[in-house]
N, C-alpha and C positions, 0 to 999 in steps of 0.2 A: 275508663278505657272502653268498656262495652258501649256506653252511651255515645261516645264519639264515633265509633264504628256504625252505630245505628243511624246517626245523623248523615254519615257518608252514604249509607245504602238506601235510606228512605226519605231523606230530607228533614229539615228542622221540625216542621209541624208534626209529622207522623211520629218521629222519634220522641218528641216531647210528650205526646199523648200516650205512647206506649210506655214511656218511663213512669208516667203517672197512673199506670195500672197498679203501682205499688200499694195504694190503699186496699185494693181488692185482695192482693196477695197477703197483706198484713192482717186484714179482717178474717180471712179464711184460716190462716195459720195460727192466729191468736186464739181461735177457739180450741185448738189442740194443745198449744204450748202454754197458754196462760189461763185457759178455761174462761175466756171472755164470752159473753152472750151475744149471739147474732140476732138482734131484734129487727123488727120491720122498720122502725125509725132509723136505725143505723144503716140498714140496706137502702132506704130512700136517700139518706145523706150521701152514701157511697155513689149511687147512680147520678145524683145531681153533681157531685164533684167531678166524676169522670166525664160526664157530658159537658160540663163547663170547661174542663181542660181541653177537650176536643175542639170546642169552639174557639177558645183562646189560642190554641195551636193552629188555627186556620185549616182544619182538615177539609173544609168545604172548598178550599182553593185547589182545584184539581190540577192546575198547572204546576203547583209546587209539590205534588205528591208523586212519589215513586214507590209503587207497590211490588214487592218481590218476596219470596219465601225466606231467603236468608236474612233480609232486612227486618221482616216481621219477627222472626225468631230472635234476632239479636236485640231488637227493641223490647220484646217481652222479657228477655234476659236482663236488660237494663232495669226494667221495673222490678223484677224479682230480686236483683242484687240490692237495689235501693230499699226494697222492703226488708231485706235481711238486715240492713244497717239499722233500721228502726227497731226490729225485733231484738237484735243484739244489744242495742242501747237500753231497751226495756229490761232485758235480762240482767244487765249490769245494775240498773237502777233498783230492781227488785231485790238484789243482793246487798243493798245498803251502800253502794259506792256513790259518791257525789259526781256531779256533772264534770267537774274539772279533772277528776281522776280518769274518768272514761275517755275524755278528750285527750289527755296527756298520752295515754297508751295508744288510743286509736290513731291520732294524728302522727305520733312518733313512729309507730310501726309503718304507717303509710309513707311517711317521708323516707324511711330507710329503704323501703321497696322501690321508691321512685328514684332514689339517688343514683343507682347504677346506670340509669337511662339518660342522665343529664350530661350534656357535652361541656367540656371545659370552657370553650369559647363563649357559649351562651351564659354560663355562670359569671364569667368575667365581665361580659357586657352589662348584666344586671347590676353587679356590685359597683361598677364604675359609672353607672348612670343614676345620679341622685333622684331624678324625676321618676324613672321607672321603679327604682327601689322604694320610693315613697308610696306609689300606688300599690305595689306588691305587699308592702307592710300593711296598708289599709285593708287590702283584700284579705290578708291573713288574720288581722285583728278584729275587724268589724263583722263581715258576714260569716267567715269561717269559724273563728274562735267565739265571737259573741253569739252568732246564730246557733252554733252547736251547743254552747252552754245553756242557752235559753231553751232549746228544744229538749235537751237531756234533763234539764230541771223539771220541765213540764211532765215528762214521763214518770216522775215520782208520784204524781197525783192524778193522772188520767190514763185510761187504757191505751195500749199501743195502737189499736185500730182507730180510736178517736183522734189520736195525735197525727196519724198518717193522713186522715181525711182533712183535718185542719191545715196540714202542711201543703195541701193543694192550693192554698192562698198564694203560694210562691209565684206560679206563672201569672196569676191575675195581677199581683202587685208589680211584678217585673214588667208586664205589658203597660200598666199605668205609668210607671216611672219612665219607660221608654217614650211614651207619649208626652209626659210632662217636661222631661229634661233633655231628650234627644231628638225631639221633633218627629217621632215615628207616628204613622197614621194608625188610627183605631177604626176598624170596621164595626158596623152595628152588631154583627154576630159575635164579635169578640167582647163587646160590652155586655151582651146577653150572657155569654159564657162566664164572664166575671161575676155577674149577678147570680148565676146558678151556683157558683162556688161559694159565694157569700150565703146563699140560701142553705147550702149544705151545712155550713158552720152554725147557722142559726138553728137549724133542726137539731143538731147535737146539743147546742146550748139549752134549748127548751127541755131536752131530755134531762140534762144535768140539773136544771132549775127544778123540774118536777121531782127528781130524785132527792134533791136537797130539802124540798118542802116536805116530802114524805118522811125523811129522817127527822126533821124538826117536829113533825106531828107525832112520831113514835116517842120522841123524848118527852113531849108534853103529856102523852097518855100515861107513861110510866113515872 
């Protein structure tokens, strides 16, 4: 809901970039909540990811930007609440609950909160329209359920801050899919932004590779 208001107040590009300040919130808060280390390599990956999201979101297109204090605050709030989603999922994973359990409660409670705001006519239209119902079912099963389960499963083995940075691949992949399947135009800065996001993921993977090599070395020594 906050993100939708951010789009209304600032435009799609700025709202998307502000929402993807989530990795910054997660990285900072994870140092206190989960005692994760804030390393120079992780900081570099964070900067690359945020810069990439800014370019993918076309913040350079001044005609599509509407800057105002309420919009900026709401956009940052969208990033903070998205960050809290990641932190809450990590807390659940650390307590031994599997991804399906976390999703069952999270989506179930979310559905109950949304239900009072649904109009009877809208619900009847969806239920009586097979094509619409099919696409909504796909939306619920593939990106919502499938994506959520994959993300929550990953949180069992990687730090929350790393997961939040890797999740910035979402706008890059969405932009590419829009170009590939919906005929949307890709500007050179957007391509550069996608490259920066990929670079951020590579930086994190190099760190994980080095950590794994060090663990193997320790095993060999002992």
